[in-house]
TORKOLKE-884193 format. One record per residue (C-alpha): residue number from 1; residue in one letter; y, x, z. Coordinates in Angstrom, 3 decimals, decimal comma, padded with zeros to 6 digits, always signed. Example, Ala and Ser with C-alpha at 12.3 -4.5 7.8 and 13.67 -1.06 7.14 Angstrom:
! TORKOLKE-884193
1 / a / -004,500 / +012,300 / +007,800
2 / s / -001,060 / +013,670 / +007,140
! end
This chain:
! TORKOLKE-884193
1 / m / +047,924 / +005,534 / +032,657
2 / t / +050,332 / +008,416 / +032,121
3 / t / +048,829 / +011,925 / +031,822
4 / k / +051,020 / +014,857 / +032,840
5 / a / +052,170 / +016,891 / +029,858
6 / t / +050,739 / +020,417 / +030,148
7 / p / +049,643 / +022,938 / +027,472
8 / e / +046,015 / +021,870 / +028,058
9 / t / +046,606 / +018,111 / +027,850
10 / i / +048,868 / +018,581 / +024,816
11 / e / +046,173 / +020,592 / +022,981
12 / q / +043,566 / +017,942 / +023,853
13 / a / +045,865 / +015,285 / +022,404
14 / v / +046,301 / +017,425 / +019,240
15 / d / +042,509 / +017,699 / +018,901
16 / q / +042,108 / +013,955 / +019,180
17 / l / +044,899 / +013,240 / +016,698
18 / e / +043,508 / +015,693 / +014,111
19 / a / +040,025 / +014,212 / +014,614
20 / e / +041,501 / +010,820 / +013,777
21 / g / +043,232 / +012,246 / +010,701
22 / e / +046,681 / +011,957 / +012,261
23 / v / +049,464 / +014,543 / +012,069
24 / p / +050,356 / +015,677 / +015,614
25 / t / +054,011 / +015,017 / +016,406
26 / v / +055,985 / +014,975 / +019,630
27 / r / +056,103 / +011,203 / +019,596
28 / k / +052,391 / +010,757 / +018,775
29 / v / +051,324 / +013,277 / +021,424
30 / g / +053,564 / +011,526 / +023,943
31 / a / +051,974 / +008,190 / +023,047
32 / m / +048,508 / +009,732 / +023,367
33 / l / +049,400 / +010,993 / +026,860
34 / g / +050,766 / +007,598 / +027,801
35 / g / +054,292 / +008,911 / +028,145
36 / g / +054,739 / +012,331 / +029,664
37 / s / +057,740 / +014,625 / +029,376
38 / l / +059,009 / +014,792 / +025,787
39 / a / +060,807 / +018,025 / +026,648
40 / t / +057,515 / +019,657 / +027,727
41 / i / +055,708 / +018,378 / +024,621
42 / h / +058,563 / +019,618 / +022,424
43 / k / +058,263 / +023,028 / +024,094
44 / y / +054,505 / +023,587 / +023,797
45 / l / +053,465 / +021,626 / +020,687
46 / p / +054,983 / +024,096 / +018,130
47 / v / +053,345 / +027,017 / +019,992
48 / i / +049,930 / +025,354 / +019,855
49 / l / +050,278 / +024,469 / +016,173
50 / d / +051,505 / +027,960 / +015,239
51 / r / +048,560 / +029,513 / +017,100
52 / r / +046,124 / +027,265 / +015,270
53 / k / +047,750 / +028,145 / +011,965
54 / a / +047,388 / +031,852 / +012,710
55 / e / +043,727 / +031,351 / +013,674
56 / a / +043,104 / +029,510 / +010,415
57 / r / +044,652 / +032,325 / +008,413
58 / k / +042,653 / +034,930 / +010,314
59 / a / +039,448 / +032,976 / +009,701
60 / a / +040,263 / +032,966 / +005,984
61 / e / +040,424 / +036,756 / +005,771
62 / l / +037,473 / +038,552 / +004,147
63 / p / +035,371 / +040,495 / +006,708
64 / s / +035,517 / +044,261 / +006,094
65 / d / +031,818 / +044,834 / +006,584
66 / l / +030,997 / +043,011 / +003,308
67 / s / +031,940 / +046,213 / +001,463
68 / q / +028,807 / +047,798 / +002,881
69 / l / +026,512 / +045,399 / +000,985
70 / s / +025,030 / +046,408 / -002,302
71 / a / +027,580 / +046,693 / -005,054
72 / d / +026,655 / +043,940 / -007,425
73 / l / +025,187 / +041,471 / -004,988
74 / a / +027,756 / +042,134 / -002,383
75 / t / +030,580 / +041,866 / -004,851
76 / k / +029,305 / +038,588 / -006,283
77 / m / +028,508 / +037,094 / -002,897
78 / a / +031,785 / +038,317 / -001,479
79 / a / +033,682 / +036,962 / -004,446
80 / a / +031,939 / +033,584 / -004,140
81 / i / +032,420 / +033,433 / -000,415
82 / f / +035,983 / +034,657 / -000,642
83 / s / +036,748 / +032,185 / -003,382
84 / r / +035,346 / +029,304 / -001,328
85 / v / +036,970 / +030,470 / +001,866
86 / d / +040,193 / +031,189 / +000,060
87 / k / +040,258 / +027,710 / -001,411
88 / d / +039,418 / +026,082 / +001,908
89 / a / +041,872 / +028,294 / +003,741
90 / a / +044,582 / +027,675 / +001,185
91 / a / +044,014 / +023,950 / +001,414
92 / r / +044,029 / +024,092 / +005,184
93 / v / +047,140 / +026,284 / +005,230
94 / e / +048,832 / +023,921 / +002,837
95 / r / +047,830 / +021,004 / +005,018
96 / i / +049,031 / +022,796 / +008,136
97 / e / +052,324 / +023,693 / +006,460
98 / a / +052,788 / +020,085 / +005,364
99 / d / +051,961 / +018,954 / +008,879
100 / a / +054,402 / +021,513 / +010,256
101 / r / +057,159 / +020,260 / +007,985
102 / e / +056,452 / +016,704 / +009,050
103 / r / +056,427 / +017,745 / +012,708
104 / i / +059,716 / +019,571 / +012,278
105 / s / +061,220 / +016,510 / +010,622
106 / s / +059,820 / +014,302 / +013,378
107 / a / +061,092 / +016,721 / +016,001
108 / h / +064,584 / +016,570 / +014,508
109 / a / +064,395 / +012,766 / +014,524
110 / d / +063,201 / +012,788 / +018,125
111 / l / +065,972 / +015,200 / +019,028
112 / n / +068,584 / +012,988 / +017,378
113 / d / +067,150 / +009,956 / +019,181
114 / a / +067,297 / +011,832 / +022,470
115 / i / +070,890 / +012,899 / +021,833
116 / n / +071,867 / +009,324 / +020,967
117 / e / +070,116 / +008,050 / +024,086
118 / i / +071,918 / +010,645 / +026,216
119 / d / +075,247 / +009,604 / +024,706
120 / r / +074,459 / +005,942 / +025,394
121 / l / +073,433 / +006,679 / +028,976
122 / e / +076,581 / +008,736 / +029,534
123 / v / +078,699 / +005,802 / +028,326
124 / e / +076,792 / +003,410 / +030,588
125 / l / +077,185 / +005,824 / +033,495
126 / q / +080,918 / +006,045 / +032,864
127 / r / +081,189 / +002,256 / +032,751
128 / a / +079,110 / +001,912 / +035,898
129 / t / +081,303 / +004,478 / +037,641
130 / v / +084,444 / +002,594 / +036,629
131 / n / +082,936 / -000,724 / +037,752
132 / l / +081,867 / +000,801 / +041,053
133 / s / +085,349 / +002,219 / +041,586
134 / e / +086,900 / -001,157 / +040,814
135 / q / +084,496 / -002,926 / +043,158
136 / q / +085,190 / -000,412 / +045,907
137 / s / +088,932 / -000,887 / +045,381
138 / a / +088,536 / -004,671 / +045,464
139 / a / +086,427 / -004,415 / +048,607
140 / t / +089,064 / -002,226 / +050,243
141 / q / +091,818 / -004,680 / +049,283
142 / a / +089,741 / -007,596 / +050,549
143 / t / +089,135 / -005,781 / +053,837
144 / t / +092,857 / -005,073 / +054,156
145 / r / +093,724 / -008,715 / +053,414
146 / a / +091,100 / -009,872 / +055,887
147 / a / +092,489 / -007,569 / +058,557
148 / t / +096,032 / -008,778 / +057,828
149 / a / +094,902 / -012,400 / +057,923
150 / e / +093,070 / -011,795 / +061,170
151 / g / +096,173 / -010,244 / +062,671
152 / r / +098,239 / -013,173 / +061,437
153 / v / +095,749 / -015,635 / +062,925
154 / t / +095,911 / -013,821 / +066,249
155 / q / +099,715 / -013,909 / +066,095
156 / l / +099,722 / -017,621 / +065,241
157 / e / +097,263 / -018,356 / +068,034
158 / s / +099,540 / -016,559 / +070,482
159 / e / +102,540 / -018,497 / +069,122
160 / l / +100,595 / -021,757 / +069,381
161 / t / +099,666 / -020,977 / +072,986
162 / r / +103,301 / -020,235 / +073,791
163 / l / +104,477 / -023,433 / +072,082
164 / s / +101,809 / -025,439 / +073,880
165 / e / +103,016 / -024,055 / +077,188
166 / t / +106,608 / -024,849 / +076,194
167 / v / +105,680 / -028,439 / +075,268
168 / s / +103,713 / -028,813 / +078,491
169 / n / +106,643 / -027,536 / +080,503
170 / a / +108,983 / -029,869 / +078,610
171 / h / +106,708 / -032,841 / +079,377
172 / k / +106,586 / -031,802 / +083,011
173 / a / +110,380 / -031,461 / +083,162
174 / e / +110,721 / -034,846 / +081,452
175 / r / +108,413 / -036,478 / +083,999
176 / e / +110,325 / -034,862 / +086,847
177 / a / +113,661 / -035,990 / +085,324
178 / l / +112,363 / -039,547 / +084,919
179 / a / +111,098 / -039,578 / +088,486
180 / e / +114,420 / -038,252 / +089,748
181 / a / +116,313 / -040,830 / +087,661
182 / a / +114,095 / -043,587 / +088,995
183 / e / +114,740 / -042,368 / +092,524
184 / l / +118,490 / -042,276 / +091,900
185 / r / +118,422 / -045,786 / +090,449
186 / g / +116,607 / -046,926 / +093,565
187 / q / +119,190 / -045,304 / +095,772
188 / v / +122,053 / -046,869 / +093,771
189 / a / +120,407 / -050,278 / +093,990
190 / a / +120,023 / -049,885 / +097,735
191 / l / +123,659 / -048,904 / +098,111
192 / e / +124,771 / -051,829 / +095,979
193 / k / +122,839 / -054,145 / +098,242
194 / m / +124,404 / -052,587 / +101,313
195 / f / +127,920 / -052,545 / +099,910
196 / p / +128,599 / -055,375 / +097,482
197 / k / +131,576 / -055,013 / +095,177
198 / n / +133,684 / -057,772 / +096,983
199 / s / +133,121 / -056,422 / +100,501
200 / e / +136,439 / -054,512 / +100,465
201 / s / +138,576 / -057,646 / +099,794
202 / k / +136,860 / -059,444 / +102,623
203 / i / +137,429 / -056,692 / +105,114
204 / q / +141,222 / -056,275 / +104,453
205 / p / +142,354 / -059,890 / +105,485
206 / e / +140,384 / -059,532 / +108,632
207 / v / +142,312 / -056,368 / +109,436
208 / h / +145,666 / -058,019 / +108,693
209 / g / +144,803 / -061,054 / +110,798
210 / a / +143,880 / -058,898 / +113,642
211 / g / +147,315 / -057,310 / +113,441
212 / r / +149,076 / -060,667 / +113,561
213 / m / +146,972 / -061,737 / +116,441
214 / g / +148,033 / -058,717 / +118,360
215 / a / +151,751 / -059,357 / +117,642
216 / d / +151,945 / -062,937 / +118,878
217 / p / +151,814 / -062,117 / +122,608
218 / d / +154,791 / -059,930 / +122,221
! end
């Protein structure tokens, strides 16, 4: 579960890491919080560590009221206490400084990682933008081609309808012409039956004979 990175949760993570003997770093604190904002951890972690370092140094200072103790006893006790505190404080300060150096080094590494990640994401974003632009362009071209094809199909359908009507009209005219031709052939056949080809030669002698018959009485 991810815990939100706040000054309080960051300090709790620092306490837990130091209790485990670990050096608090941005990455370790982030892992302890289960993620969180690295930018927030990077902002507050140095402040918390610097405050703790200052508190450790203040705790190592010799209290002023020891000067009011008796000279010999106070001096010896103060010297012993100061020596012990000074050693502990020096060791702690040294440890804190070493931890601080390690944190600074880790912070620089984290910063470099973040910069590299940002650069990588920017490149991916640029590629994605180019791909999206190309896809949008291809989609636009496909839509244009589809619209052109649709218009062409509509035009061809209209042309096909017109040609179909033309063919139908041609078939109709052909049927009418055939019917008319058949009718004409029937009429010609009827006329040929009524007027054979040799009917004219038969009629003319009859006319001449009739003329001779009319001349004999004279």
